C-alpha positions in Angstrom: 3.7 -67.1 75.3 5.0 -64.5 77.6 7.6 -62.0 76.5 10.2 -63.6 78.8 9.4 -67.1 77.3 9.8 -65.6 73.8 13.2 -64.1 74.7 14.3 -67.5 76.1 13.2 -69.1 72.8 15.0 -66.5 70.8 18.2 -67.0 72.8 18.0 -70.8 72.2 18.5 -70.1 68.5 20.3 -66.8 68.2 23.7 -66.4 69.9 25.1 -63.4 68.0 24.8 -60.3 70.2 24.3 -58.0 67.2 21.4 -60.1 66.0 19.9 -60.1 69.5 20.3 -56.3 69.6 18.5 -56.1 66.2 15.7 -58.3 67.6 15.3 -56.0 70.7 15.3 -52.9 68.5 12.7 -54.5 66.2 10.6 -55.4 69.2 10.7 -51.8 70.5 9.8 -50.4 67.1 6.9 -52.8 66.6 5.5 -52.1 70.1 5.6 -48.4 69.3 3.9 -48.9 65.9 1.2 -51.0 67.6 0.6 -48.2 70.1 0.4 -45.7 67.3 -2.1 -47.8 65.3 -4.1 -49.0 68.3 -3.1 -52.7 67.7 -2.0 -55.4 70.1 1.3 -54.3 71.5 2.3 -57.7 72.9 1.5 -59.5 69.7 3.4 -57.0 67.5 6.3 -56.8 70.0 6.7 -60.6 69.9 6.8 -60.5 66.2 9.5 -58.0 66.3 11.5 -59.9 68.8 11.2 -63.3 67.1 11.3 -62.3 63.4 14.9 -63.4 62.8 14.8 -66.5 65.1 16.0 -68.8 62.3 18.8 -66.6 60.8 21.6 -68.6 62.4 19.8 -71.9 61.8 19.8 -71.2 58.0 23.3 -69.8 58.2 22.2 -66.4 56.9 20.8 -68.0 53.7 18.0 -65.5 52.8 16.5 -68.0 50.3 15.6 -70.1 53.4 15.2 -67.4 56.0 11.7 -67.5 57.4 10.9 -71.1 56.5 12.6 -72.5 59.6 11.1 -69.7 61.7 7.7 -71.0 60.7 8.5 -74.5 62.0 10.2 -73.2 65.2 7.4 -70.8 66.1 4.6 -73.2 65.2 6.1 -75.9 67.3 6.4 -73.4 70.2 2.7 -72.6 69.9 3.1 -69.0 68.8 0.0 -67.2 67.5 -0.4 -68.1 63.8 -0.8 -64.4 63.0 2.7 -63.7 64.4 4.1 -66.7 62.5 2.6 -65.4 59.3 4.1 -61.9 59.8 7.5 -63.4 60.6 7.3 -65.6 57.5 6.3 -62.6 55.3 9.0 -60.2 56.5 11.1 -62.0 53.9 8.5 -62.1 51.2 11.0 -63.2 48.6 11.1 -66.7 50.1 7.3 -66.9 50.1 6.7 -66.1 46.5 3.8 -63.8 47.4 3.7 -60.1 48.3 3.0 -58.8 51.8 -0.7 -57.8 52.0 -1.6 -57.2 55.7 -1.0 -54.2 57.9 0.9 -56.5 60.3 3.1 -57.9 57.6 4.0 -54.4 56.3 4.6 -53.1 59.8 7.0 -55.9 60.7 8.9 -55.6 57.4 9.2 -51.8 57.5 9.8 -51.7 61.3 12.6 -54.3 61.4 14.3 -52.8 58.3 14.4 -49.2 59.5 16.4 -50.3 62.6 19.4 -50.9 60.4 19.2 -47.4 59.0 18.8 -45.9 62.5 21.8 -47.8 63.8 24.0 -46.9 60.7 23.1 -43.2 61.2 24.0 -43.3 64.9 27.4 -44.9 64.1 28.5 -42.0 61.9 27.9 -39.6 64.7 31.2 -38.8 66.6 29.9 -40.3 69.9 28.2 -43.2 68.1 25.1 -42.7 70.4 21.5 -42.8 69.3 20.5 -40.0 71.7 21.7 -37.2 69.4 20.3 -38.7 66.2 17.6 -36.6 64.5 14.8 -37.8 62.2 16.0 -35.4 59.5 19.5 -37.1 59.5 17.9 -40.5 59.0 15.6 -39.4 56.2 18.5 -37.6 54.6 20.6 -40.8 54.7 17.6 -42.7 53.3 18.2 -40.9 50.0 21.9 -41.9 49.9 21.8 -45.3 48.3 25.5 -45.9 49.1 24.9 -45.3 52.8 23.9 -48.6 54.6 23.5 -50.0 51.1 22.0 -53.3 52.4 19.1 -51.5 54.0 16.1 -51.8 51.6 14.5 -48.4 51.3 11.5 -49.7 49.5 10.7 -52.0 52.4 11.0 -49.0 54.8 8.6 -47.1 52.6 6.0 -49.8 53.3 5.2 -47.7 56.4 3.0 -45.7 54.0 1.0 -48.8 53.3 0.0 -48.8 57.0 -0.9 -45.1 56.9 2.2 -43.6 58.5 4.2 -41.1 56.6 7.9 -41.7 56.4 9.0 -38.8 58.6 6.5 -39.9 61.3 7.5 -43.5 60.9 11.2 -42.7 61.3 10.4 -40.6 64.4 8.5 -43.5 66.0 11.3 -45.9 65.3 14.0 -43.5 66.5 12.1 -42.7 69.8 11.5 -46.4 70.4 15.2 -47.3 69.9 16.3 -44.3 72.0 14.2 -45.8 74.8 16.3 -48.9 74.8 19.6 -47.3 73.9 21.4 -48.8 76.9 20.4 -52.3 75.9 21.6 -51.6 72.3 24.9 -50.1 73.4 24.1 -47.0 71.5 
């Protein structure tokens, strides 16, 4: 499936602009991680783009999130490795822990986007351009800040061999590269 076809599929199921922005941010981060690790940038990018394809279908029910995505993506002929990573980004619904580099990368990569956006939104101009890695890592230690962002999931970057500061830098640069699309 081409990237354009994947975006068309995503938009068939996701209508909320903020969720679409999250999907584009996740795609950018996963592409950057793939480049850093020497992996398939298209494959990883598609996983980032499509990982929340079922969130509106399940009405935000995290106990079902991922299950419908497996059905949707399998029916669309998506690479089974992408389908697996998408399913496992919400490992709680699977009953097993993430174990592959791709699974950890998607989970950490899509999760860090929330912390990056939240950090940008406390800046006076609410723009991502001025955000620094140090600001994000500092906010990571503040549990009350962006409380719904799972810090342990972000720290899974270390399971793929990327230290937290570098990982945050990769994510921030990737999101800065699409700041116009994100409205940040």
